[in-house]
C-alpha positions, 0 to 999 in steps of 0.5 A: 881743028886747024884753019885748013880743016886738018886735025890738031893733035899736038895739044898736051893733056892736062895734069890731074883728073881731067887728063887721067879721064881723057886718057882712060876714055881714049884707051877704051877706044872712045872717040872724044871731042876735046875743047881747047882754049888758046890765048896769048900763044898758050893752049889748054884743054878745058873739057871733053865729051864722047863724040856722038855716034851716027 
């Protein structure tokens, strides 16, 4: 999320198994929580999990 609370949706998927699994789960319609690390002007997806169902 951005500081104003809006959703950030412009982070590039990582290459390899992590990016493939995120894309696969997203295409199956799963709601995902993605962890992004930001440092020195760069952003990188480091992990994800399926969002809890309420």
